[in-house]
Every structure is written in C-alpha cells, then in structure tokens.
C-alpha positions as CSV (number, residue, x, y, z in Angstrom):
1,M,-7.4,-11.3,-63.4
2,A,-8.6,-14.1,-61.3
3,G,-5.9,-16.5,-62.6
4,R,-3.1,-14.1,-62.0
5,A,-4.3,-13.5,-58.4
6,T,-4.5,-17.3,-57.8
7,V,-1.1,-18.0,-59.3
8,L,0.4,-15.2,-57.4
9,R,-0.9,-16.4,-54.1
10,L,0.0,-20.0,-54.7
11,A,3.4,-18.8,-55.6
12,Q,3.7,-16.7,-52.4
13,A,2.8,-19.9,-50.3
14,G,5.8,-21.7,-52.0
15,A,3.9,-23.9,-54.4
16,T,5.3,-24.9,-57.8
17,V,2.6,-23.6,-60.2
18,A,2.1,-25.1,-63.6
19,C,0.0,-22.8,-65.7
20,G,-1.8,-23.7,-69.0
21,D,-3.2,-21.3,-71.6
22,I,-4.0,-21.4,-75.3
23,D,-2.6,-17.9,-75.7
24,A,1.3,-18.0,-75.5
25,R,1.6,-14.2,-75.0
26,K,-0.9,-14.0,-72.2
27,L,0.8,-17.0,-70.6
28,D,4.2,-15.4,-70.8
29,E,2.9,-12.2,-69.3
30,L,1.3,-14.0,-66.5
31,M,4.4,-15.9,-65.5
32,D,6.7,-12.9,-65.9
33,S,4.5,-10.8,-63.6
34,V,4.4,-13.4,-60.9
35,R,8.0,-14.0,-61.1
36,R,8.7,-10.3,-60.7
37,A,6.3,-10.2,-57.7
38,V,7.7,-13.2,-56.0
39,P,11.5,-13.7,-56.6
40,G,12.5,-17.2,-56.8
41,A,8.9,-18.4,-57.6
42,I,8.6,-21.6,-59.5
43,V,6.0,-20.8,-62.1
44,V,6.0,-22.7,-65.3
45,G,3.6,-22.7,-68.3
46,Q,2.4,-24.9,-71.1
47,V,0.5,-23.7,-74.3
48,V,-2.3,-26.1,-74.4
49,D,-5.7,-26.3,-76.1
50,L,-8.0,-27.6,-73.5
51,L,-10.7,-28.4,-76.0
52,D,-8.4,-31.1,-77.2
53,P,-8.7,-34.1,-74.8
54,Q,-5.4,-35.7,-75.9
55,A,-3.6,-32.4,-75.3
56,A,-5.2,-32.0,-71.8
57,H,-4.1,-35.7,-71.0
58,D,-0.5,-35.2,-72.3
59,W,-0.3,-32.0,-70.2
60,A,-1.3,-33.9,-67.0
61,E,1.2,-36.7,-67.8
62,H,3.9,-34.1,-68.4
63,V,3.4,-32.2,-65.2
64,E,3.3,-35.3,-63.1
65,A,6.4,-36.8,-64.7
66,E,8.4,-33.5,-64.5
67,Y,7.5,-32.7,-60.9
68,G,6.7,-36.1,-59.3
69,R,3.1,-35.4,-58.3
70,V,0.1,-33.2,-58.9
71,D,-1.5,-31.8,-55.7
72,G,-4.1,-29.7,-57.3
73,L,-5.9,-28.5,-60.3
74,I,-8.0,-25.2,-60.4
75,H,-10.0,-24.8,-63.4
76,M,-10.2,-21.1,-64.3
77,V,-11.4,-21.1,-67.9
78,G,-14.0,-18.5,-68.1
79,G,-16.2,-16.3,-70.3
80,W,-19.7,-15.0,-70.6
81,R,-22.4,-14.7,-73.2
82,G,-26.0,-13.6,-72.6
83,S,-29.0,-11.8,-74.1
84,K,-31.5,-9.1,-73.1
85,T,-34.4,-11.7,-72.8
86,F,-34.9,-15.4,-72.9
87,G,-36.4,-15.1,-76.4
88,D,-33.3,-13.4,-77.7
89,V,-31.0,-16.3,-76.7
90,D,-28.6,-17.3,-79.6
91,L,-27.8,-21.0,-79.3
92,A,-24.4,-20.1,-80.9
93,D,-23.6,-18.5,-77.5
94,W,-24.5,-21.9,-76.0
95,D,-22.0,-23.7,-78.1
96,F,-19.2,-21.2,-77.1
97,M,-20.2,-21.4,-73.3
98,H,-20.4,-25.3,-73.4
99,D,-16.9,-25.3,-74.9
100,M,-15.4,-22.8,-72.5
101,L,-17.0,-23.9,-69.2
102,V,-18.0,-27.6,-69.8
103,R,-15.7,-29.2,-72.3
104,T,-12.4,-27.7,-70.9
105,L,-13.5,-28.8,-67.4
106,Q,-14.2,-32.3,-68.6
107,H,-10.9,-32.7,-70.5
108,T,-8.8,-31.3,-67.7
109,S,-10.5,-33.2,-64.9
110,L,-10.4,-36.5,-66.9
111,G,-6.6,-35.8,-67.8
112,F,-5.7,-35.1,-64.2
113,H,-8.0,-37.4,-62.4
114,E,-5.7,-40.3,-61.6
115,A,-2.8,-38.0,-60.7
116,L,-4.9,-36.2,-58.2
117,K,-6.0,-39.4,-56.6
118,R,-2.4,-40.4,-56.3
119,S,-1.7,-37.1,-54.3
120,D,-1.7,-37.3,-50.5
121,N,-3.8,-34.1,-50.5
122,G,-5.1,-33.5,-54.0
123,R,-7.5,-30.7,-54.5
124,F,-9.7,-29.7,-57.5
125,A,-11.8,-26.6,-57.7
126,I,-13.9,-24.6,-60.2
127,I,-15.1,-21.1,-60.0
128,S,-18.9,-21.1,-60.4
129,A,-21.5,-18.3,-60.3
130,A,-24.6,-17.7,-58.2
131,A,-26.3,-17.4,-61.5
132,A,-26.4,-21.2,-61.6
133,H,-28.5,-21.3,-58.6
134,K,-30.9,-18.5,-59.6
135,P,-30.8,-18.0,-63.4
136,T,-32.6,-15.2,-65.2
137,G,-34.1,-15.3,-68.7
138,G,-31.2,-13.4,-70.3
139,N,-28.6,-15.3,-68.5
140,A,-29.8,-18.8,-69.6
141,V,-26.8,-19.9,-71.6
142,Y,-24.2,-18.9,-69.0
143,A,-26.2,-20.1,-65.9
144,T,-26.9,-23.5,-67.6
145,A,-23.2,-23.9,-68.4
146,K,-22.2,-23.2,-64.9
147,A,-24.8,-25.6,-63.6
148,A,-23.5,-28.3,-65.9
149,A,-20.0,-27.6,-64.7
150,E,-21.1,-27.9,-61.0
151,T,-22.8,-31.2,-61.7
152,W,-19.6,-32.6,-63.4
153,T,-17.6,-31.4,-60.5
154,L,-19.8,-33.1,-58.0
155,S,-19.5,-36.3,-60.0
156,L,-15.7,-36.0,-59.7
157,A,-16.0,-35.4,-56.1
158,D,-17.9,-38.6,-55.8
159,S,-15.1,-40.4,-57.5
160,F,-12.6,-39.0,-54.9
161,K,-14.7,-40.3,-51.9
162,D,-12.3,-43.2,-51.1
163,S,-9.2,-41.2,-51.5
164,S,-7.3,-38.2,-50.1
165,A,-8.4,-36.0,-53.0
166,A,-11.4,-33.4,-53.0
167,A,-13.3,-31.5,-55.4
168,A,-15.0,-28.3,-54.5
169,I,-17.2,-25.4,-56.1
170,L,-16.3,-21.9,-55.2
171,V,-19.3,-19.6,-55.9
172,V,-19.2,-16.0,-56.6
173,K,-21.7,-13.4,-58.0
174,A,-18.8,-11.8,-60.0
175,L,-15.2,-10.9,-59.5
176,V,-13.5,-7.6,-59.1
177,S,-9.8,-6.8,-59.4
178,P,-7.8,-3.8,-58.2
179,E,-7.5,-2.7,-61.9
180,M,-11.3,-2.8,-62.3
181,R,-11.8,-0.6,-59.1
182,A,-9.1,1.8,-60.4
183,E,-11.0,2.1,-63.7
184,K,-14.3,2.8,-62.0
185,P,-13.5,4.3,-58.6
186,N,-17.1,5.2,-57.9
187,A,-18.6,1.8,-58.7
188,K,-19.9,-0.2,-55.7
189,F,-19.5,-3.7,-57.1
190,A,-22.1,-4.9,-54.6
191,G,-21.6,-8.6,-53.8
192,F,-18.6,-9.0,-56.0
193,T,-15.6,-11.1,-54.7
194,E,-12.2,-9.6,-54.7
195,T,-9.8,-11.6,-56.9
196,A,-7.3,-11.6,-53.9
197,D,-10.0,-13.1,-51.7
198,L,-10.9,-15.8,-54.2
199,A,-7.2,-16.7,-54.3
200,E,-7.0,-17.0,-50.5
201,Q,-9.9,-19.4,-50.6
202,V,-8.3,-21.5,-53.2
203,L,-5.1,-21.7,-51.0
204,S,-7.2,-22.6,-48.0
205,L,-8.5,-25.8,-49.7
206,W,-5.2,-27.6,-48.8
207,A,-5.5,-26.6,-45.2
208,R,-8.9,-28.0,-44.8
209,P,-9.8,-31.7,-44.1
210,T,-10.6,-33.7,-47.1
211,D,-14.1,-34.5,-46.1
212,E,-14.9,-30.9,-45.4
213,V,-13.9,-29.9,-48.9
214,N,-15.0,-32.8,-51.1
215,G,-18.4,-32.2,-52.9
216,T,-19.1,-28.9,-51.2
217,H,-20.1,-25.4,-52.4
218,L,-18.0,-22.7,-50.9
219,W,-20.0,-19.5,-51.1
220,L,-17.9,-16.2,-51.5
221,T,-21.1,-14.2,-51.9
222,A,-24.7,-14.1,-50.4
223,Q,-26.7,-17.0,-51.2
C-alpha cells in the first residue's frame, strides 16, 4: 500500500521509477496500476531477491547503466512479527524481521551507495516506526529491527556528509490506506499516517537542502 502510493506520487512528479520486488505478480500489478493512473509514466520493474547481496548490487548497476544515474532509493521492505508478552517472544520471528528490515536494507544501500553519491541530488530513505523509540515487551522483535535499520541509515548518512547525497528516516506509528479506511469505516486509526501523506513526504526530500535531510528523523506522527 505504501509502495504503490509512493511510486504513484513519484510518477506523477515525472520521475522515472525503477521498482524491485521478489514477487513478479505483485510487481506487475503495481506497475500496471500506476501506468493506468498516470498515462505516459515511466515505471519499470525488476524481480530481485534483496536477501541476495549480489542480486542487489547487480540491480543497482543495471539501473544506473540503463538510465544514466540514480537519484534516489526508498527502502520500503516491511513486515511485522510480535508476541503478547516479552516472555512469549519467538526468536524465529527475529530471524524473519532481521532479514526483512535489516538485511534487505544493508544489501540495497551497499549496492546503490556509490551511484547515489554520484548523483547531484541523491536521496535515500527508510520508513521506520515510533516503536523503535518506545518499544513494548511484546513488540521487542519489530522495534529492535527498526532500531537497527535506523542505526544503519545514520551510518549511511555519515558516509554521505561530503557529497550531495542524503539519507533520512521517516518515522510513522503505522500506515493507513484508503482501502483500509473503506474496510473499516468506523475505525479512527489514531496517529496513523496516510499512505498518500507518506508519499508526499518522500517526494519532498528532493526539494529540501541536503544538509536539512541528511541524518535526520522526519516524524510523521507524534513523538
């Protein structure tokens, strides 16, 4: 839901958007829906396993070679695992969350790092969660993985400090889409961020000065 909203907003702004997903069907559905919504949009896709570091590196090389430069990378691989209490934590859930939120981030950021530094206005962002800053017992696995992803992103930001590239962390409590509201019309979704608002914030990263973006947390929910 957040991925589609972001790809749609970037396409509306005239960007060439290169999408990656391990699921070919979902990738095709995403690209088709955006192309229908934005006639003439340049939206391309690559089936890629981001848990494979070489595959992520090869994807980065392909995108830069095909289009001449890479101006941004938005890491939107997600997932959630949790438990009722801290004592109920299943460390198999940690393995899953570590792969989804940390390993895919490491592989993509390393793969695209040099291309982003070569851009005149490179931007990198992850979508983090308020839970990383105020974890609960039952949310230990998810919150820890998000915190690790934030730390990795801040290290990436440090590597950008002498370039025109910037890395930022967008923090939400949770996300809500129009489809979710339609399914639960009476739900309040208090503190949730609309997927369209998230997409607008992603787009705004390129309009902001590099030093105002790099290494920052952009809170889209109450701190």
